[in-house]
C-alpha positions in Angstrom: 0.0 0.0 0.0 2.9 2.3 0.7 4.3 1.6 -2.8 1.0 2.5 -4.3 1.0 5.8 -2.5 4.5 6.5 -3.6 3.7 5.7 -7.3 0.6 7.9 -7.1 2.6 11.0 -6.0 5.4 10.2 -8.4 3.1 10.2 -11.4 0.8 12.9 -10.2 0.6 16.0 -12.3 -2.9 17.3 -11.6 -3.7 15.7 -8.3 -6.2 17.3 -6.0 -5.3 17.9 -2.3 -7.7 15.0 -1.4 -5.6 12.6 -3.4 -2.4 13.9 -2.0 -3.6 13.4 1.6 -4.8 9.9 0.8 -1.3 9.1 -0.6 0.2 10.5 2.6 -1.9 8.1 4.7 -0.7 5.1 2.7 2.9 6.2 3.1 2.5 6.7 6.9 3.4 3.1 7.6 7.0 3.6 6.6 8.9 6.7 7.6 11.7 5.8 5.3 9.5 6.5 2.3 8.5 9.9 3.7 11.7 11.5 2.6 11.7 9.7 -0.7 8.2 10.8 -1.3 9.1 14.4 -0.7 12.0 14.1 -3.1 9.9 12.6 -5.9 7.1 15.1 -5.3 9.5 18.1 -5.5 11.2 16.7 -8.6 7.8 16.8 -10.4 6.9 20.3 -9.2 7.9 21.7 -12.6 5.2 19.7 -14.3 2.5 20.1 -11.7 -0.3 22.3 -12.9 -0.7 25.8 -11.5 -4.0 24.6 -10.2 -2.3 22.1 -7.8 0.6 24.3 -6.7 -1.5 26.1 -4.2 -1.8 22.8 -2.3 2.0 22.4 -2.1 2.4 24.2 1.2 -0.4 22.2 2.7 1.1 19.0 1.7 4.5 19.8 3.1 3.1 20.9 6.4 1.0 17.7 6.7 3.8 15.5 5.8 6.3 17.0 8.2 3.7 16.9 11.0 3.1 13.2 10.5 6.8 12.5 10.4 7.3 14.4 13.6 4.4 12.5 15.2 5.9 9.2 14.0 9.3 10.0 15.6 7.6 10.9 18.8 5.8 7.6 19.0 9.0 5.8 18.2 10.7 7.6 21.1 7.9 6.6 23.5 8.1 3.0 22.4 11.8 3.0 23.3 11.1 4.4 26.7 8.5 1.7 27.4 11.1 -1.0 26.6 13.6 0.3 29.1 14.2 -1.8 32.4 12.3 -0.2 35.4 14.5 1.6 37.9 14.9 -0.2 41.2 13.5 2.1 44.0 13.5 -0.4 46.9 15.3 0.7 50.1 18.5 -1.1 51.3 18.6 -3.5 54.2 21.4 -5.8 55.3 22.6 -7.8 58.3 25.7 -6.6 60.2 28.7 -8.9 59.9 31.5 -9.7 62.3 32.1 -12.1 65.2 29.8 -10.3 67.6 26.8 -10.8 65.3 24.7 -13.6 63.9 24.0 -12.8 60.2 23.1 -16.2 58.8 21.0 -19.2 60.0 22.5 -20.4 63.3 22.2 -22.6 66.3 22.1 -21.0 69.8 21.6 -22.1 73.3 18.1 -21.6 74.8 18.2 -19.0 77.5 21.4 -17.3 76.3 21.3 -13.9 74.6 22.7 -13.4 71.1 23.0 -10.3 68.9 21.7 -9.5 65.5 22.5 -6.1 63.8 20.9 -4.5 60.8 21.7 -1.5 58.6 19.2 0.3 56.4 19.4 3.2 53.9 17.4 5.1 51.4 17.4 4.0 47.8 19.9 6.1 45.7 17.4 6.4 42.8 14.4 7.5 44.8 16.1 9.3 47.7 13.0 8.6 49.8 13.6 8.6 53.6 12.9 5.5 55.6 10.0 5.4 58.0 10.1 2.1 59.9 11.8 -1.2 60.6 9.7 -4.1 61.8 11.1 -7.3 63.4 8.8 -10.4 63.5 9.7 -13.6 65.3 7.7 -16.7 64.3 7.8 -20.3 65.4 5.6 -22.9 63.7 3.9 -20.1 61.8 2.9 -18.4 65.1 4.2 -15.0 66.0 6.0 -15.2 69.3 7.8 -11.9 69.4 8.9 -8.8 67.6 9.7 -5.1 67.6 8.7 -2.0 65.6 10.8 1.2 65.2 9.4 4.3 63.5 11.5 7.2 62.4 12.2 9.5 59.4 15.8 9.1 58.4 17.9 8.4 55.3 19.9 5.7 57.1 19.3 3.6 60.2 21.2 0.9 62.1 20.3 -1.1 65.2 21.5 -4.0 67.3 19.0 -6.4 68.7 19.8 -8.6 71.8 17.5 -11.6 71.6 17.0 -14.6 73.9 15.1 -17.7 72.8 13.7 -19.0 76.1 12.7 -22.4 74.8 14.3 -25.0 72.5 13.0 -25.0 69.0 13.3 -23.3 65.5 12.2 -19.7 64.9 12.3 -17.4 61.9 13.4 -13.8 62.4 12.2 -11.4 59.7 13.2 -7.8 59.3 11.2 -5.4 57.0 12.2 -1.8 56.2 9.7 0.6 54.6 10.3 4.1 53.1 8.0 7.1 52.7 6.7 5.8 49.4 5.7 2.5 50.9 8.6 0.6 49.2 9.8 -2.3 51.3 12.7 -4.7 51.6 12.8 -7.9 53.6 15.6 -10.1 55.0 15.3 -13.1 57.3 17.2 -15.9 59.0 16.4 -19.0 61.0 17.5 -19.5 64.6 17.5 -23.0 66.2 17.6 -22.9 70.0 18.9 -26.0 71.7 18.5 -26.8 75.4 21.3 -25.6 77.6 20.9 -28.5 80.0 22.8 -31.8 79.8 20.5 -34.9 79.8 21.3 -37.5 82.5 22.7 -40.7 81.2 20.6 -43.8 80.9 19.7 -45.6 84.0 22.2 -48.4 84.8 21.5 -51.5 87.0 23.0 -51.2 90.4 23.7 -54.1 92.8 25.1 -54.0 96.4 25.9 -57.1 98.4 27.2 -57.9 101.9 28.0 -61.4 103.0 28.3 -62.0 106.8 30.5 -59.5 108.5 32.5 -58.5 105.4 32.3 -55.1 103.8 29.7 -54.6 101.2 30.6 -54.5 97.5 29.4 -52.4 94.6 29.2 -49.1 96.5 32.7 -47.9 95.7 31.6 -46.5 92.4 29.6 -43.9 94.4 32.1 -43.2 97.2 29.9 -45.1 99.7 30.5 -48.0 102.0 28.5 -50.7 103.8 30.5 -52.1 106.6 27.9 -52.6 109.3 24.3 -53.3 110.2 22.6 -51.5 113.1 19.6 -51.5 115.4 20.0 -55.2 116.4 21.3 -55.9 112.9 17.9 -55.1 111.4 19.0 -52.5 108.8 21.9 -52.0 106.4 24.0 -48.9 107.0 25.0 -47.2 103.7 27.4 -44.4 104.6 29.8 -41.9 103.1 33.3 -43.1 102.3 35.0 -40.9 99.7 31.8 -39.2 98.7 31.5 -35.5 99.3 27.8 -35.4 100.1 25.0 -37.9 100.6 21.3 -36.9 100.6 17.9 -38.4 100.3 15.6 -37.4 97.5 11.9 -38.1 96.9 10.7 -41.1 94.9 9.1 -38.7 92.3 12.5 -37.1 91.7 13.8 -40.3 90.2 11.7 -39.6 87.1 11.2 -35.8 87.3 14.9 -35.1 87.4 16.1 -35.5 83.8 19.2 -33.3 83.5 22.6 -33.0 85.2 21.7 -29.4 86.0 18.5 -30.4 87.7 20.2 -33.2 89.7 23.0 -30.8 90.7 20.5 -28.2 92.0 18.5 -30.8 93.9 21.5 -32.4 95.6 23.0 -29.0 96.5 19.7 -27.9 98.0 19.1 -31.0 100.1 20.5 -31.4 103.6 23.4 -33.8 103.8 23.3 -37.0 105.9 26.1 -39.3 107.1 24.4 -42.6 106.3 21.2 -44.2 105.1 19.4 -46.9 107.1 16.3 -47.7 105.1 16.9 -51.3 103.9 16.1 -54.3 106.1 18.6 -57.1 106.4 16.2 -59.5 108.0 13.7 -60.1 105.2 13.1 -59.6 101.5 11.4 -56.3 100.6 10.5 -53.8 97.8 11.6 -50.2 98.2 11.2 -46.9 96.5 14.1 -44.9 98.1 16.3 -42.4 96.2 19.7 -41.2 97.2 21.8 -38.3 95.8 25.6 -38.5 96.0 28.5 -36.2 95.0 31.6 -38.2 94.3 34.7 -37.0 92.4 32.8 -33.8 91.5 30.1 -35.9 89.7 26.5 -36.0 90.8 24.8 -39.4 91.1 21.2 -40.5 91.7 20.6 -44.0 93.1 17.1 -45.7 93.2 16.9 -48.6 95.6 14.0 -50.9 94.5 14.4 -54.2 96.3 16.4 -56.4 98.6 16.8 -60.1 99.4 18.1 -61.7 102.5 19.4 -65.3 102.9 21.0 -67.0 105.9 23.2 -70.1 106.0 25.5 -71.8 108.5 28.7 -71.0 106.6 28.3 -67.3 105.6 25.6 -66.2 108.0 23.4 -63.4 106.6 23.8 -62.4 103.0 21.9 -59.2 102.0 21.6 -58.0 98.4 20.2 -54.6 97.4 19.0 -54.0 93.9 18.3 -50.8 92.0 19.4 -48.4 89.3 21.6 -45.3 89.1 22.0 -42.2 86.8 24.6 -39.5 86.5 
């Protein structure tokens, strides 16, 4: 169609203004032909009739207007194709040995430090208005903090303590005056500070006749006599630093070294324990706490057997379990 418009103007000698404008419309699809069209049209001016010369100025004005419009549209199209400018504010974690800046494992109950720095976007120059910290665990918000201000830069240190073991996500969001935001986050795994007690181990004490009892040396205790008409075994301190009685419930409720340490330290010390009969079999539920070689032990006495024969006399055996 452009070629037809071009040929029309090239061969036109007595064309009306209406024909000229229609030709211009056809040529509008290709700006490269605009200039060629002008050239051809001017070359034929000498043969254009006087009747059509008066439309020459109109034609030139219209053609130049359309060309300018076309270049303007081309310029707009180029602008539309350009990559959008980033206007989000800046937000980063502080680095260094004093700070946590990546996913980390911490001890529950112990404080740790996270630092952040924020600044306005260089392109927008918009001031910052807030920084929000949100702490979530299992998708439930368990803590947080909001700071509001009007500054081009902002930095802050957060001292945080995870009171309970578990995994939490800490999310920081900075917002500027235009509502533009940036988010950074990290995951903190808090582990228990306490040391679990070791598994319960079977414990066995035995005393044959008048000999010293065996099996107690691992706890710094001794069994070298029976008292009260030889009715009860006497379990007493030997090298142990402290001997105490605990409640039966504490055998199961105390699960960490720290808890056992606290319980034994708080209890009143005794010189010996006399709760096991050496005259008859029996079931027991007695718990002892012992400090020996700077270690804390818990002993659960659960049963005892007694036998008598002519050779050895009385043989008493005490059964139970121990933890440390």
